[in-house]
N, C-alpha and C positions, 0 to 999 in steps of 0.2 A: 771030108768036110773042109771047105776052104777056110783058112785062117785069115780073118780080116787084117788088112794092112794098116799099120799105125800111120797116122798123119805125121809127115816129117816135122820135127821140132823147128820152130822158127829160130834162125840164127840171130843172136843178140848183137846189135850194133852198138858201138860206143857213141857217146854224145857228139864227139868230134866228127865221126862218120856221118851222123844224121845231119849235123849242121852243114857239113859240106854238101850233102845231097840237096838240102833245102836251098842253100845259096846258089847252087848250080841250076836248080829249078827256076829261080827268079832271074838268073842270068840268061837262060834260054828264052824265058818269056820276054825279057827286054829286047833280045836280039830278033825275035820273030813277031813282035807285037805290031798290030795294025791300028791300034787306038790307045788312048791313055788308060782306060779302065775297062773292066768287063771280061768276057770269055776270051777275047783275043787281045786284051789290053796289057800294057806294062804292069799295071797294078791289078790285083785280084782280091776278092773277098775271101775270108778265112774258109768259108764252106767250099769254095772251088779249090783252094789250096789243099785242103785236107783230102778232097776227092781225088785230085790229080796225083798227089803223093801216095795215096793208098793204092791207086791203080798202077803207078809206075814202080814204086819201091816197097809197097806193103807196109807203109808207116802207119802207126796208130795215131788217133787224135791226140793222145797224151804226148807222144814223141814229137809230133809236129808242133803243138802249141808250146810245150816246155822249151824246145830249142829255138823256136821262132822268137820268143820273148828275149832269149839270150842274144840272138843276132841283132835284134832291135836295140837292146841296151848297149851293145858294142858299136853300133853305128853302121853295121853291114847292110841292114834292111831298114826301110823307112815306113812309117805308118801315116797315112793321110785319111782324114775324115771328110765325108760329104754329107751335108745336112739339107734335107728337103722338107718343105712344109706339106703336111698331109691333112687335107680337110676331112672332118668327120661329118656324119649325117646331121648332127646337132648344129652344125655351122661353126663349131670350134676348129681352129687350126692348130695342130700339134707338130713340133719338129721331130723328124726321124733321122737319126744319124747312122751312117754306114761306114765302117772302117775298111780301107783298102791297104794292101801291102805291096811294096815293090823294092827292088834292089837299089841301094844307094850307090853313089859314085865310089865311095870307100869300098863297097862290096865288089864292084866291077874291077877296081884296081887290085883287089886281093886275088882275083882269078886271072886277070890279064897281066898283072904286074904294073908298077908305076910307068906312066908314059909322058909324052910331051905336055899333056894338058893336066897332069896331076898337080893339084895345088899344094904348095908348101903348108904343112899342118900348122906352122907358126906364123903364116902370113896374116898380117893385120894385128898381130899381138905385139904390143910395145913392152919390152922388158926393161924395167928401170931398177935402180938400186933400191931395194926394199929390205935389205938385210939378208936376202937369199942370193947366194952366188951361183949364177947359171953359167955353165960352160957348154961348148959344142964339142962333141966327140967325133971320131973319125968318119962315121957314116952320116954325119949331118944332124943327128938327133941332139937335142939339148937336154942336159941333166943338171941336177944340183951337184955342185962341186964335191959335196960329201960322198957322192956315189961314183966318183970318177973311176976308181979302180974296177968296180964291177961293170960299169958301163963300157970301159975299154975292153975288158975281157969278153963282153957280149958282142962287141964289134968284131973281134978276132974270130969268135965262134961263128958269127953270121957268115963271114967270108969263107971259113972252112966248110960250112954246110953248103954254101953256094958252089963251091969247087968240087964237092963230093960226087963221085961216080955212082955211089950207092943210093942216091936219092933221085926221084923223078922230079920233073918241073913243078908239079902240084905240091909235092912235099917241100920243095925249096921255097915256094911262095908262102906256104904255111909257116915255115921257119922264120922267114923275114918278117911276116906279119906279127907273129908272137913275140919276137925279139923287140920289134918296134913298140909293141904294146907295153912291154916291160920298161923300155927306155922312156916312154911317155909318162909312166908312173914315177920314174926316178927324177922327172923334172918337177915334181910336186914337193912341197914342203913336208906333206904327210902322205906318202904313197899308199895306195889301196892294196893291202896284203892279199886279199882274196883274188883280185885281178892278176896280180903278179904270180901268185901260186898257180892259178889256172893256166896262164900263158906258159909258165915255166914247165909244167907237166908236158905240154905239147913239144916244147923245144928239147926237153930231156929225152923224150922218146925218139925223136928224129936224130939226136946226137948219138944215141945207142945204135941206131940203124947205120949211121955213117962211121961207126967205130971211133967216135970221139968222146968216149966215156970219161977219159982222164980230164979232158977240158971241161966237160959238164960237171964232174965232181968238184973241180976247182971253183967253178962259178957257183955251184950249189952252196959251197961254204961261204962265199961272199954274200949270197942272197939269203943266208940262214935267218937274218933278222926279219925277213919279209915273207918267208914261206914256212 
């Protein structure tokens, strides 16, 4: 009697892996689109996104939606709504709103890296004397002077990660993005600890792969009040 074969257990992906797959999905849509919205458009409805990612990467609805909302909150993906008036038989007209999702310029830069047309994140922001001392660190990011030491250490770590032969281009882009996220929080009078903590987890993992654990441990100590 033949013993029934067990169905292979689905390999669990990390949230970072899922977010990367979703962002790459939007990047490919943008590159191959023939219209603004719809099946072949830059922007897609959530039903189409779930269907496509289920077919290509076997992602569940919960994995897609939970990580898509994170990408939106971080500015990697944009949501746009289209409202149409729908006439009912009674003669009443009701608005019907549909949400579409597409990759943002920030998301494209994360995959391709900053280019000639990448806008300075502080462009148009006038920084005046308000009691908060803002300084510019070595990579061009601006931080509160209180965090100069950790900001400088992050710049050094970024350069070390970019020079590492142990990381591929995608991992280096992730490292730059996460470090920039931390630097952006350090420009605030009250940095968001949850954002810093999440970004640092990604940087710390890549630092381990690049054999930079000593540098990471030093920075972790400096970031201790935020993580």
